[in-house]
N, C-alpha and C positions, 0 to 999 in steps of 0.2 A: 346134227352134233357133230360131226367129224370136221366141218368146217369151223364150227367154234373151238374144237380143241386145238386145232393149228394154229388159227388166230391168237387165242389165249397164249400159247407157248411161243408165238413170235413176239407177242407184246412183253413177256416175262424175260426173253431172252438178252443177255448183255451185248451179243453182237448181233449184227444185221445179218440173217440168214435167208436164203431163197425160200420161197415156199415148197418149192419140190424137194430141196434137202431136207427141209424139217418134216415133210411127208414121210419120206425114206427112213428119217430117223426114228420117227414114231412106230414106224410100221417092223424095223428091224429091232428095235428095243422091246416092245411090248406086243407087236402083233396087230391082227386086226380089232382086237380089243380095246388096244390103246387109243383108238379114233372115237370110242364110246365112253369114256371115262367120264363119269358124271350125269350119264343118261338118266338114270332113274331119278338122281335129284333134280335136274330140269324138269323131267315130267312132274314130279311131285309139287314143284313151285307153279308150273306153266297151267295144271288141269284148275285147280281152285280159284287161281285168279282169272283164268279164261271162263270159268263158270261166273264168276263175281260180276265180271265185265259184260257178260251176253245178258244174266238176268237183272243188274241194274239199268243196262240199255233200253231193255223192254219196258221195265218199269217208267223210267225217266220218257222215254218215247210216248207212252200214253198221257202221262201227267201233262207234257208240253202240248200234247194234241187238245187236251181238255182245256188248257189255258188258252191257246191261240186259236181254238177251233179246228174243226175237221176241213181238209183242203177240198176244196168245190171250188169250180169255175165262177160260180154266182157269187161266194163268198169273196172271191178276190176282187171282185168289182168294186166291194164296199172298201177293200183295205187301199186299192188303188185311188179311190175317190178321195179318203181322206188325205192320202200323201199327196196328189197333185192338184187340188182343189184350188189352193191358194196361187199356185205357180202358172196357171193358166194352161197346164199341159192336159190333153184328152184324157177324159174320163176312161177307166178301164171298161164300163160298159159299153162306149164307144169304140173299143178295141176290137179287131178281130179274134174269134175264138182263139186262133192259135196263139196270138199275143197272151190272152188271158192264161191259156194251158203253160206258157214259160212262164209267166209269173208265179203260178202254181208250182211248177217244178224248182224255182229258186225257194220259194216257200219252203216245201218238202227237204230240199237239201240243206237249207238252214235249221230246220228242227232236227233233223238226223245227225248233223254236226253238231248241236247244241246237246243232245242226247249222247253221242260217241264222247264228246268233252266231260260231261258230268259222270259218265260212267267210268272213263278213265280217272277222274280225280277220286270217284267212292272206292274203286279198286287199289289206288295207290295209297289212300288212307287206311284200309282194313290190310294190306299185305304188308306194309312197312312199318 
């Protein structure tokens, strides 16, 4: 929060002041408490939003795994077969295990990313 206080005061300052000068001015005028102005307000906004984000992320992640199937090396061979069948590329079942695990990692990253974006949208809609 002290960084936020200093940066906010620099943003609203009419003239450009060095960070060190701004820090000294806050400390001289308000003491150490000046750096924590708005701390409890920030906490009161951050905690509920964070709780909503993690809760909805967990729910979305479960739903996406149900929709797209649990990650397994065997299931990945089916996905790769469909994707590469007409291109003449080698089938995932013909790929070494390490390559199939890489495909699984990308799938897991995709599901987590989709869950994170969905959770962020949900939290934004609820908190704003």
